[in-house]
C-alpha positions in Angstrom: 14.9 26.7 -5.7 12.5 28.1 -3.1 9.2 26.7 -2.1 7.3 29.7 -3.3 9.0 29.5 -6.8 8.3 25.7 -6.9 4.5 26.4 -6.1 4.2 29.6 -8.4 2.9 28.0 -11.4 0.2 26.0 -9.4 -1.1 28.9 -7.4 -4.9 29.1 -7.4 -5.6 25.4 -7.5 -5.9 23.0 -4.6 -3.2 21.2 -2.6 -2.3 17.7 -4.2 -0.6 15.0 -2.5 2.7 14.1 -4.4 2.4 10.5 -3.1 -1.0 9.3 -4.3 -2.1 12.4 -6.2 -5.1 13.0 -4.1 -6.5 16.5 -4.3 -7.3 18.2 -1.0 -10.4 20.5 -1.8 -10.2 22.2 1.5 -6.6 23.5 1.1 -5.5 25.9 -1.7 -2.1 26.2 -3.3 -2.1 29.8 -2.0 -2.8 28.7 1.5 0.2 26.4 1.4 2.5 29.0 -0.2 1.6 31.2 2.9 2.5 28.6 5.3 -0.4 26.1 5.6 0.2 22.2 5.7 -2.1 19.4 5.5 -2.3 15.7 5.7 -3.7 13.7 2.8 -6.8 11.9 3.6 -6.1 9.0 1.4 -2.4 8.1 2.2 -1.8 10.1 5.4 1.2 11.9 4.3 1.9 15.4 5.8 2.7 18.1 3.3 3.7 21.7 3.5 5.5 24.0 1.0 9.1 23.0 2.1 8.3 19.3 1.6 6.5 19.9 -1.8 9.6 21.9 -3.0 12.0 19.1 -1.8 10.1 16.3 -3.5 9.6 18.3 -6.6 13.4 19.1 -6.8 14.3 15.5 -6.2 11.9 14.4 -8.9 13.4 16.7 -11.4 16.9 15.7 -10.4 16.0 12.1 -10.7 14.4 12.6 -14.1 17.6 14.3 -15.4 19.8 11.2 -14.4 17.5 8.5 -15.4 18.2 6.9 -18.9 15.3 5.5 -20.8 15.4 1.8 -21.3 15.7 2.1 -25.1 18.9 4.4 -25.0 22.3 3.4 -24.0 23.9 5.2 -21.1 26.1 8.1 -21.9 29.8 7.3 -21.6 31.8 8.8 -18.7 
């Protein structure tokens, strides 16, 4: 998965911090895909396309391995 493919569905919107979900109205998703980075004004995290892609991939990986509380774990 590349950074550009991860951001493709969101292009056209504004950059959003994946830690606290604050939207930065001064940075667009297109600018991030083109190489821009920004620091979240709320929590101070620094974001760029590469880090956004890494966090998104990790979140997806984690969700595929997390068992809901009401379901038994699959046998191995």
